[in-house]
Every structure is written in C-alpha cells, then in structure tokens.
C-alpha positions in Angstrom: 0.1 0.0 -0.2 1.3 3.3 -1.0 1.8 6.0 1.8 0.0 9.1 0.7 2.6 11.4 2.7 5.4 9.7 1.0 3.9 10.4 -2.3 3.2 14.0 -1.5 6.7 14.6 -0.8 7.8 12.8 -3.8 5.7 14.8 -6.0 6.6 18.2 -4.1 10.5 17.1 -4.6 9.6 16.6 -8.5 8.3 20.1 -8.5 11.0 21.9 -6.8 13.4 20.1 -9.1 11.5 21.1 -12.1 11.4 24.6 -10.9 15.1 24.7 -10.1 16.1 23.2 -13.7 14.6 25.9 -15.5 17.1 28.4 -14.3 16.6 32.0 -13.5 13.2 33.6 -14.5 13.2 35.2 -17.8 12.8 39.3 -17.5 9.3 40.4 -16.7 8.4 37.1 -15.4 6.3 37.1 -12.2 7.9 34.7 -9.5 4.9 34.9 -7.2 2.3 34.0 -9.7 4.7 31.0 -10.7 5.1 29.9 -7.3 1.5 30.3 -6.8 0.6 28.1 -9.7 3.2 25.4 -8.7 1.6 25.5 -5.1 -1.9 25.0 -6.7 -0.9 21.9 -8.6 0.5 20.1 -5.5 -2.0 18.1 -3.8 -2.1 17.5 -0.1 -3.3 14.1 0.9 -6.1 13.9 3.4 -5.2 13.3 7.0 -5.8 9.8 8.3 -8.7 9.5 10.4 -7.8 9.7 14.1 -9.7 8.2 16.9 -9.2 11.0 19.2 -10.5 13.5 16.5 -13.6 11.4 15.5 -14.4 11.1 19.4 -13.8 14.8 20.3 -16.2 15.5 17.1 -18.9 13.0 18.6 -18.7 14.4 21.8 -18.8 18.2 20.4 -21.9 17.1 18.2 -23.6 15.6 21.4 -23.0 18.6 23.5 -24.3 20.9 20.7 -27.7 18.5 20.8 -27.0 17.9 17.0 -29.7 15.2 15.6 -28.6 11.7 15.6 -25.3 12.3 17.9 -24.8 9.7 20.1 -22.5 8.9 23.2 -19.0 7.8 22.4 -17.6 4.6 23.8 -13.8 4.1 23.4 -12.6 0.6 23.3 -9.0 -0.8 23.1 -8.8 -3.2 20.4 -11.6 -5.6 20.0 -12.4 -5.5 23.6 -14.1 -3.1 25.5 -12.4 -1.9 28.8 -14.3 -3.1 31.9 -13.5 -2.5 35.6 -13.7 -5.8 37.5 -15.3 -5.7 41.2 -11.8 -6.3 42.5 -10.5 -3.2 40.9 -13.6 -1.3 41.9 -12.8 -2.5 45.5 -9.2 -1.6 45.4 -10.2 1.9 44.2 -12.8 2.3 47.1 -10.1 1.2 49.5 -7.6 3.7 48.3 -10.1 6.5 48.3 -10.9 5.8 51.9 -7.3 5.8 53.0 -6.9 8.9 51.2 -9.7 10.5 53.1 -8.6 9.2 56.2 -5.2 10.7 55.6 -6.5 14.2 54.8 -9.0 14.1 57.9 -6.0 13.2 60.2 -3.7 15.8 58.8 -6.4 18.6 59.6 -7.0 17.3 63.2 
C-alpha cells in the first residue's frame, strides 16, 4: 500500500527540481505567480482518520444537541475495557485511605 504522505513529498520534490532546472526567471516574469501556480498543482493528501478526533467530534455534536448525535464509547482493540469488582474495591479502599489521611492531617 502506498503511503500518501510519501507520495506527496515525492511530487513536491519533483516540482521543486523542475523549478530549479529552468534556471533564473526571464525578465518580466512574475515569480510569485509562478510559485502560486506550482503550489496549486500540489495535492495535499487528506489526514488519516484519528480515533481521538472522531471521538472529540462526536462529543462536540452531542454537547451541541445535533440530531443523531450519540454518546462515545472508546474501546481498546476488539475488547471494551471493563472494571472488575476487584479493581473497584481496590479503588474504594484507596479513596478511603486518602480521605482518612486528609482528615487526620487537619485534626
């Protein structure tokens, strides 16, 4: 599979090489117009979809109340991340310990 970014840089390199090989611009030539025309001929590849960008757009649509907007569920690979009861209990214990530590510090 071809890499669109690599293709872009190859085309850009070819365009710059072609501009350099022509030598200095003839008298009366408009270098800015030539550069603008060359820039228009370069096609920038679209950015690859990003999970974070898609999730952010979905959250923004939901927040704005757009019709059809749905809550976002991020998953890792093929499996949804779930907290087991053991992890929840460990979190409860850590929170209790931290609250006790904070209470004892202010007494």
